[in-house]
N, C-alpha and C positions, 0 to 999 in steps of 0.2 A: 504494499500499499504506499501511498504517498507520505512524505513526512508532514508533520504538523505545519512547518513553515510554507510548504507548497500549497496546502489548502488555504492558509491565511492569505498568501499572496494572490491566489486565484480569486478569493472572496474580495480583497482590496480592489483589484482590477475590475471585477464585476460591479462592485458598489460604486466606485468612481465613474466608470465608463457608462453606467446605466442612466445617468442623469447629466444635465448640463454642467453642473458643478456640485460639490458638496463641501461644507465647511469642516475644519478639522475637529471641532468639539463633536460634531455629530458622528463623524467617522470613527472617533475613538469610543463612542458609545455602542455603535452597532457591530463593530468587529469584536467578536468574543475575546480573542487573545489580548487585544488592547484594553478592553473593559475589565479583565480579570487579572491584569498585571499587578504585581505586588506593590508598585508605586507609580506615580506619574512619571518619574524619571525613567523607570524601567520601560514603560509604554513608549516614551519618546525615543529611547534608544533603539527599540524594536522597530519602530516606524521609520526611523532614519535608515536602518539597514534595509528595510523593504523598499523604501524609495529608491535607494541605490540599485537594488536588484531589478526593479521595474524599468528604470532608465536604461540599465545595462542590456536588458532584454530587447530594447529597441522601441519601447513605447513611449511617446512624447508626453510624459507627465509634466503638468504645468502647475506651479504654485503661484497663487495670487493673494494679496492683501485687499481686504474689503475697502472700498473707497471711502466709506462713511465711518468705519471702525477698524482702525489699524491692528487692533488686537484679534480680529477675526481673520482667519486664514482659510482660503478655498483652494480645493484641488480639482483638476479636470484633465481629461485626455484630449489633447489638441486634435480635433477631427481633421482640421485643415492640413496638419502635418502628418496624419497617419499614413498617407500615401507617399511620403518622402522616403521612398526606398529605391532600390534599383529598378531603373526603368528598362525592362528587358524585353527583347522580341521573343517570340516562341522558339526560334532557333537558338538564341543565346541562353534562354532558360533550359533548353534540352541539354546543351553541352555542359552547363553548370550543374545540372542534375547528375550527368554522367560523371563529372569531376568529383562531386560529393561522394559518389559510390567508390571512388578510389580508395577511401579510407575504410578500414576495419573499425566501424564506430564503436564496437564493443570494447576495443582495446585502446582506442586513441584518446579518450578523455573529452573534456567539456566542449572545446571548440569544434571538434569534428561532430559530435553528437548534435550540437545545436544547429550546425549548418544545414544538415539534411532537413531537420524539422522546419527551420525558418524558410527554406526554399519552398516547401509545400504551402506555407501560409501566404505566398505571393499571388496564389489563385490562378496560376497558368496551367494549361495543359500541355504536356510534352508532345512533340512531334514523334509518333511511334516509329515512323520510318527512319528519321534521322537518329533517334535513340538506338535503333537497331544497328545502324552503320557506324555510330561513334565508337571508337575503341574503348574497351573496358580496361581502365588503367589501374595500377596498384602502386601505392607508396607505403613506406613504413608508417605503421600506426603505433605510436608510442605515447604513453600517458604523460611523459615529461614535456611534450611539445607545447601544450597549452600555456603553462607558466613561462617558458622560454619565449614564445611568441608575444605574450603579454609584457615581458621584461623589454623587449625590443620597441614596443609601441609606447610603453609607459616611461622609458628611460631610466630604469631601475637595474641595480645589480642583482645577481642571484648567487647562491651557494649550493653546491651538490657534492655527492660522492662520486668520483670518476675513477674507472678502471682504465688506465692507459695502456699502451703496448708493452710496458716494461715492468709491470708488477701489481701489487695489491691496491684496492681502492684508496684514494686519498681525497680530502676535502679540497675543492677548488672554489675560488670566489671570482666571478667573471662579470664584466659589464658587456652584455650581448650588443653586438652590432648588426649581425645578419644571421637569420636562421633560414636555411634553404635546403633544396634537394639537389643532389649530385649523384647520377647514376642510380637512382631509385633509393638512395640512402640520405637521411637527414644529418645535416652538420650545424654546429654552432660556431660562429666566428666572432671573437670579441677580444676585449682587453682583460688579461689575466692579472688580477690585482697583486697576487703573491709573487709572480715572476716578472712583473712590471714589463710586460711585452705582449703583443697580439698572439693569440694561439687559436687553433681549430680543434674542435671536439666532436667526435662522432656521437651523435645523440643516443644511439643504441648501447653505448658503453657508460652512460649515466645511470648510476645504480641507487639513486634516492630521489625523491620528489623535490625539484628545485624550490628553494625557500628564498624570499626576498632578502636582499642584503644591502639595504640603503640606496639612495640616489646615485646614479652614475656620475662620475666626476671627470672622466676622460671624454674628450670631445670625439664624437663619431666622425670618421672620415666621410668626406662628401660622396666619393665614388668607391663603392666596394663591389667587385665582381667575384662571387664565391669560387667560380670555375678557375679564375686567374690565381686566387689564393691557393687553391689546391694544386694547380699546375706548378707554381713556384716551389712547392715542397719537393718536386722531382727536378728542379732546375740544377744546372751546373755550368761551370765555365767551359767545360769540355763538350762542345757542340760540333755538329758536322751534319752533312747530308748523306744518309746511307743509301748505297746502291744494292738493290735486292734482285734475286732470281726467284721466281715463285711459279708453282704449278698453275696452269690455267683454271680460272674460276674459283681459286683458293686464295687465302689471305685477303679477303674481300675489304676488311676495314683498312688495311694497309694501302690497298690499291685506291680506295677513296681518299685517303690522305694525300697520295701521290698524284691523284687525278689520272690514273692509269687505266687503260682498257682492261676488260675482263680476261683477255687472252694474251695480253702482253707477257713476254717471257722475262723481261728485266724492266725495272722502273726504279726511280729515285725518290726518296722521301724529302720533304723540306727539311731545312736545318733544324735539329732538335737536340736537346741535352742527352748525353750518353745514357744516364740511368733510365730516362724515359723510353729511349729507343731499345735498350736492352730488354726492358719489361715487355714492350709491344712485340718484339721479335720472339721471345721465349714462349709467349702465349700462342704463337702461330708457327712454331718452328718445325712442326711436322710437315708443313707445305712450302718451306722457303729455304734459301741460303743467302746469307749476307756476303756480298762480294767486297765491299769496301765501306769504311776504312779498315785496313788490315789489322790495326791494333785492337779495334772492336771485334773483329772476327775471331782473333785469338782468345780474347776474353770470353766470347760466347762458347767456344769450343771447351775452355777450361771449366766453365760453369756447368755445362752439359756433362762433361766427364765426371766432375765431382758429384753430381746428382746420381749418375749411374752407379759410381762406386759405393755411394752411401746405401743404395737400394740393392746391391749385390751382397753386402755384409748381412749378417744375422740381425734381425731387428731386436732391439733391447726392450722386451716386453716387461721385465722385472721393474724397470724404472717407472713405466706406466702404472703398474700395479701398486707401487709404493706412493705414487702422487695422491694428494688429497682432493677429494671431490669438491668442486667449487659450488657453493650454495647458490641457488638461483636468486637473482636480484628481486627482492620484494618491495615494490614501489607502492606504498599505500595511498590510493586515491580516494578521497572522501566524495561521495556523490554530491554533486552541486544542485541546489534547488533550482537554479536557472536552467539547467539542462532538462529537467523533468517539466518545468513550467513552459519552456518553448515548445515541448512536444504536445502538452495538454492544449495550449492555445492553437497550435497547428492542426491538431485533430479536429477541434471544434470549427475552425475556419475552413478547413478542407472539406469537411462533410457538408456544412451549411451552404458553401458555394455550389455544391452538387446535389443538395436535397437528400440524397442517400448514396452510400458507398458499400460495396461488399467488404465484409471483414477481412477476408484474405487479401484483397487488393490494397486496402489501407495499411495493414500490417507490413506488407511487402514495400510499399512506398516509404514507410518510416524505417524499415530495417529492424523491426522488432517482432517478437512472437505474437501470435493471436492471444495467448494467455496474458501477456503484458499489456496488449492493447485493451482487452477487457478490463484490466485493473485500472487503466487510465480512464476508461469510460465510467467506471464506478466512482472515481474521484470526481469527475465532472458532475455526476449525479447528485452529490451532496454539497455542491457549492453553488453560489449564486449572488444576487443583490441582497446584502444583509440589511439594507435600509427599509426593505419593504416586508420583512418577515420571511418565515420558512416557506410561504406559498410561492415565492417567486424564484425558485431554484432552477438550474439548468435541467432540461429534459434530455436524457440520453437513453437510447435503446439499441439493442444489438441481437434481437431474437432472430432466429432462422438465418443467421449469417449476414443480415442486412443492418448497417449502422445508420442511425438517424440522430441528429442533435438539433435541439430547438431551444428557444429562450436564452440564447447566449450571444445576442448581437454585439455586446461590447468586445467579444473575442473574435469577431469577424473582421480582422484587420491584419495587414501585412506587417511582419516583424522586420525591422532593418538589421542589416548585418554590421557588426562591429568590425574595427580594423583587424582584430585578431582572426575573427571568423573569415573575413575576406581573404586574409593571408592563407589560411588553411585551404580555402578554395583555389587560390592561385597555385598552390602546390598540387592540388588535384589535376588542374589544367595542365600543368607541366608533364604530368604522367600521361596525358592523352596525346601529347604533341608528336611522339615519334610516328604515329600513324594517323595524324589528323587529316591528311589528304585534302579532299574537297571541303572539309569542315574548317580548314585552317583560318579563313577569313572571319568566321563566326567565333572561333576560339579567340582570336585577336581582339575583336570588338568586345567580347565578354571580359577579357583581361583588362582592357583599358578601363572599363567601368569599375571594375574591382580595384584597380590601382587608384582611381579617383577616391574611392571610399577609404583606402588605406592612408591616403594623405590629406583627407578631408577636402578642402577647397583647392588643393594644388592641382596643377595640370598632371594628367596621367603620366606624361613623359618624365616628370620630375620625381616620381615616387620610387622608393627603394624597391628593387625588383627581387621576387623569387626567381632564380635563374631559369631561363628557358632552355630548350635543347641546344640552341645555337650558342647561348651564353656559356654553357658548361661542356661544349666539346673540347676534350682534353688535347693539349699540345698542337692545336691547329686552329685556324680561322676559316670562316665560311668562304672567303675569297680565294683560299688555296685549293678548294675543291673544284675539280673539273666540271664543266657544264654537263657532260655526259652522264656523270654520277648522279647528279640532281634529276636529269631527265629520266634516267632509269627508274629512280625511286618514285617520281611522279607518275610515270607510265604504269608501274605496277600498282600503285595506290588507286589511280583512276580506274584501272581495269577491275580491281577487287571491288571498289565501290559500285561500279556499273553491275557487276554480278550479284552483289547483295541487294540491289534495287530491282533486279529483274524478277519476272515471275517464276516462282519455284517450279522446277520440272523443265523450264524452257532451255533452249541451247544458250541463250544469253546468261543464263545463271551458272554456266560452266566455264572453265578456263583450263588451257593446257600450258604447263610451265615447265621450264628447265630449272632444276633445284640443285644447289650445291650444298651437300650435307656436311656437317662438321666432323662426322665420325668416320668417313671413308673418302677415298680418292674419287676423282671424276664427278660426273653429275648424272642425274636421273631425269627422265621426261614423264610427267604425271598429268593426268587429268583430274581435275578437282572441282568440288562445288562448294564455294566459300560459305561459311555459316556465320562467323563473327570475327572481329579483330580484338585482340587482347594485348595489354602491355604489362610487362613485369620489369620494374626498374627502368633501365634505358633501353630494353629490348622490346620489340614489337613482334606479335605472332599472329598468324592466321590460322584459325581453326576451321578445317574444311574436311569434307568427305572425299577420300582419295579412292579413285577407282582402281589404281594399281594395288593398293594395300587392302582394299575391300573393307574400309572402315574409317573412322574419324582420325585425323592426325593433325598435329600442330607444326606449322612451317614458319621459320623465322622469316620476316618479310624482306630482310636485307639479303637473304640467301636465295631468293627468287631472282635469278640472274637474266632470265629471258622469257618473254611471252611468245608462244608459238601458235601456228595455225591450228584450229580445233582438231583437225583429223591427223595430226602428227602421231606417229606410232609411239606408244609408251615404252620406256625401257629403264632398266635398273643400271647403276653405275658398274663399269668393268672393275674386276678386283685390281687394286693397286699394289705397289711394292711394299708399302708400310703395313702395319697392323690395322685391322678394321676395329675401331673403338665403338661398336655399336651397343645400345642397351644400357642397362644399369648394372652396378656392381651387386652381386647377390649377397644378401646378409648385411653385416655391419662392417664398417671401415673405421680403423683407428689411425689418427694422424698425430705426429709430434710436430709441434709448431713453435718456432723461435718467434720473438716479438714481431719481426717484420712479416711473419706469415699468419698472424692472428686474424687477418681479414678473411681467410679461407673458412674458418669456423663460422663466421657470420654469414658469408655468402651462401654456404650449404647447409645452413640451419642446423648446426650440431645439436644433438639431443642430450649430450652430456660433456662437461668440461671438467678436467683435472689439472691442478696446478702443482708443479714441483720446483724446488730450488734449482738453480743452474748447476750443471756439471762442471768439470774442470776447465772445459773450453769456454765456459762463459763466466767463470768466477770473477775475473777481472771487471767485467762489465756489471756484475751484481744482478743479472737477470736470470729468469728461469724459463723452463719450457712449459707450454700448455698442451695437454693431450685432449683431443677431440674425437668424439664418436659420432659418426654419420651412419644413417640407416638407408641402404640401397641408393646411393647417389648415382646420378648419370655419369657414365664412365669417361666419355671424351672431355667434358669441361673439367672434370676432377684432375685428369692427367695434365691438361693444359695449365690448370691452376698451380699444380705442384711444380711444374717447369717454370712457370712465370714467377714464382716466389724466389727463384735463383738460390736454392739450398736452404731457404728458411722453413721449408716443410718436408717431412718424410712420412710416407705411407707405411705404417708398421704392419698392418693386416688388411686384407688377406694377401697370401703369397702370390696369387695370380695378378693382383694389382701391382705389386712390387715388380714382378717380372715384366709387365707391360710397360711400366715407367722406364725400366732398364732398356728395353728394346727401343723405345721412342728417344730416350736421351742418347744412347749410343749412336743411333742413326743420325741424329742432328749433329753430334760431335764430329762423326766421320766426315760429314759434308763440309765442316769448317776447319779440319786439320790440313795444313798445307802439304 
């Protein structure tokens, strides 16, 4: 059931909103919690908190003194300003609704929960065709995000327990400058008070609910690009333009950086720092050879040889068994009355604007269970205008699966979005962008309106941005990409969107594609029927029925390298020289991770972590290893991640995985040994 404060707030809103205005003395008499308070001072404090909650909710509560008696205070909800919310087209509302679904609202906390409910209160109907074609995005949903976003907006500092890459959690005191998404993960960038320097924090490594730590004293830089900040962490004075030889239709991201054709045998990357290039090449080393610079080539061979030698030795399982299990972070989040109140008002507004709604439809729209929705309706049923007695309560019914709400006109209003809630939606929009395609213009117009909310009256272009996909492209810029790369992506997206719009069962609803898989050499030709687009982190996928596989399959959009005539014969890739890394690793995988490899545990959703003090080879640094247990991870990306870590990760079990890593690493080393 709802908390006592939620029922009181709902009654206050109904009582004030049901009349032109109400004076303070009468309001205090008719609201039971105020009338029964232990003292006048207690009632005053309670009401001041309630006023703040109502204003934060987005309702235009106005306080006025009587013209003839200054001691009399009146309250009203400004009907003229009730519509002062986002002025959205149906298309913009649809993409924002899709953006709100990028959050796992059960885990994300207040801002994400309120956003979805407030969008429903706007009274729009989504375009079902556009909603079906809009990609389903996904961004990390973490309870720590709401206080971090709030701190950026309010200009306050925060303190929290943070587990860095090198050890146990420590308290950090930070003045947040930017909270944004990069490659599907949230980061905080700000001024670290203890270290007296700017620092970047991965939000998923924050292990306590951020608490306020006073007003920020350090001036926020005028221009901050999160992507550039993260890129500088891999910067180096040792920079050069690498010349590569790669298999046709492979190493696609590197070809995009170089602006190379899909079948070019050799191509050159733009000038990049050595650490960044090494990491990029190791993650795609199965398909390429670095030709120059020669010194970088030698280093690559040494790293791959060391990885192979590590995995040829017997795995040290005894050290894993001695390591202490890391307790999961328990971040206690107190349910906020504003979250529940937003949903209650939105339920009433949504139903009254449509007269009646099916219970299943409404619960799906809100992202809650039918049981929770019925609980909300029961709360509405006992609330109303307290100034006219118990006869004037809200009428709510849900018999036979049909919901009706009456006598709740003061709740039939749109709730405006706060700057924090708008920022949450901006992050959701960023999750849609990899596959926005023909909806890109709608996404941009919706973003501009949200940015105006974030900055109040500022022009949208002056607002601090949640980085877009262009902003966060690592180690390159848009003008370094060849026109053919952009053309290919647009052609694929346009064809996919056309197929999604087509009549099911028609020829127009099918595509024939050439697909370059990450787990084997060569390409395949497949006839597919697109079902929907999904995004996970920075990756976009097409869920489609595949005629060749006789079932549903997920295809990475950037690996669809060519659109072919409909009647092109289907084919599977020819066996290559290297190992085929298809499917998942059966059972569980244990990894030993040095600090530089901790990102692998997060990327593969480790189900168990164990921490151990460092061995002799790490004693000087004072760091330890982390042991991570994964359950049936996908083989190819795991092998690539171990290689990308440049020795910071070792696969301990199973032996078949260790042998595969040895084979791939040795093959890469041989290609780079003079």
